[in-house]
C-alpha positions in Angstrom: 0.0 0.0 0.0 3.0 2.5 0.8 4.1 2.1 -2.9 0.6 3.4 -4.2 0.6 6.1 -1.5 3.6 7.5 -2.8 1.8 8.2 -6.0 -1.1 10.0 -4.6 -1.4 13.7 -3.7 0.3 14.7 -0.6 -1.8 17.7 0.1 -4.5 17.0 2.7 -8.1 17.1 2.0 -10.4 15.3 -0.5 -10.3 17.9 -3.4 -6.7 16.7 -4.7 -8.2 13.1 -5.0 -11.3 14.6 -6.8 -9.0 16.2 -9.2 -7.1 13.0 -9.7 -10.1 10.8 -10.0 -11.7 13.6 -12.7 -8.4 13.6 -14.6 -8.3 9.7 -14.9 -12.1 9.9 -15.9 -11.1 12.5 -18.8 -8.4 10.5 -19.8 -10.6 7.3 -20.3 -13.3 9.7 -21.9 -10.7 11.1 -24.4 -9.6 7.5 -25.5 -13.3 6.7 -25.8 -14.0 9.5 -28.0 -11.3 8.0 -30.7 -12.4 4.8 -30.7 -16.1 4.1 -29.5 -18.3 6.7 -31.0 -21.8 5.2 -29.8 -20.8 6.4 -26.1 -20.2 10.1 -27.4 -23.5 9.7 -29.2 -25.4 8.7 -26.2 -24.5 11.9 -24.5 -25.5 13.9 -27.3 -28.7 11.5 -28.1 -31.1 14.4 -28.9 -29.1 15.2 -32.0 -26.7 12.1 -32.2 -26.8 12.4 -36.1 -24.7 15.4 -35.7 -21.7 13.5 -33.8 -19.0 12.8 -36.3 -15.9 10.8 -35.6 -14.0 14.7 -36.6 -16.3 16.2 -33.6 -15.4 13.4 -31.2 -11.6 13.6 -31.7 -11.7 17.1 -31.2 -13.9 16.8 -28.0 -11.1 14.2 -27.1 -8.6 16.6 -27.3 -10.4 19.1 -25.4 -11.0 16.4 -22.8 -7.3 15.4 -22.7 -6.3 19.2 -22.0 -8.8 19.1 -19.1 -7.2 15.8 -17.8 -3.6 17.4 -17.9 -4.9 20.4 -15.9 -6.8 18.4 -13.7 -3.9 16.2 -13.1 -1.5 18.9 -12.6 -3.9 20.5 -9.9 -4.2 17.2 -7.8 -0.5 17.5 -7.3 0.0 21.5 -7.0 -3.4 22.4 -5.5 -1.8 25.0 -3.6 -0.4 27.1 -6.8 -3.2 29.8 -7.3 -2.5 29.7 -11.1 -3.1 25.9 -11.6 -5.9 26.1 -9.2 -7.7 28.7 -11.3 -7.1 26.6 -14.5 -8.7 23.8 -12.6 -11.6 25.7 -12.0 -11.9 26.8 -15.5 -12.1 23.2 -16.6 -15.3 22.7 -14.6 -16.8 25.9 -15.6 -16.1 25.2 -19.4 -17.4 21.7 -19.1 -20.6 23.0 -17.1 -21.0 25.5 -19.9 -20.7 23.1 -22.7 -22.8 20.5 -21.4 -25.4 23.1 -20.0 -25.7 24.9 -23.1 -26.0 21.6 -25.1 -28.8 20.7 -22.7 -30.8 23.9 -22.5 -29.8 25.9 -25.5 -28.9 23.8 -28.3 -31.0 20.8 -27.2 -28.3 18.3 -28.3 -28.2 16.5 -24.8 -31.0 14.7 -23.2 -30.8 13.9 -19.5 -29.9 10.0 -19.5 -27.0 7.8 -18.0 -24.4 9.0 -20.2 -25.0 12.7 -19.7 -25.7 12.6 -16.1 -22.3 12.0 -15.0 -20.7 15.0 -17.0 -23.3 17.5 -15.7 -22.8 16.2 -12.0 -19.1 16.1 -12.2 -19.2 19.7 -14.0 -21.4 21.2 -11.2 -19.8 19.6 -8.2 -16.4 20.3 -9.5 -17.1 23.7 -10.2 -19.0 24.4 -6.8 -16.4 22.5 -4.6 -13.4 24.3 -6.3 -14.8 27.7 -6.0 -15.7 27.4 -2.3 -12.3 25.8 -1.5 -10.3 28.0 -3.3 -9.3 30.2 -0.2 -8.5 27.1 1.6 -6.0 25.8 -0.6 -4.4 28.9 -2.2 -4.1 31.3 0.6 
């Protein structure tokens, strides 16, 4: 167990682990967007016909950037610049999925879209409320 612990964030609190978990999930999602298009179409199920392989690969790269930022934040959570970048990943994700749900109507709330909507909402709220604690 101590070998595994040496790879985990050392800053106390649950938020560094949330960053690490959402980073890992984003890496999976980026890979999934390259190879398994049906899962992306399930998220955008109201307009699944608009999901192209190119759009999925572009989304994969955006998601990979989010993973890198969140992973960096997990280990550098006290750095104000890195922390602010991590906040932005959740804000951008919430804007994207929220606007696709409410404005563009390409997302239906289902088992595929619930996760990104919840993670983006919880991540944004949690990071904003804890910013002073971690970056002071």
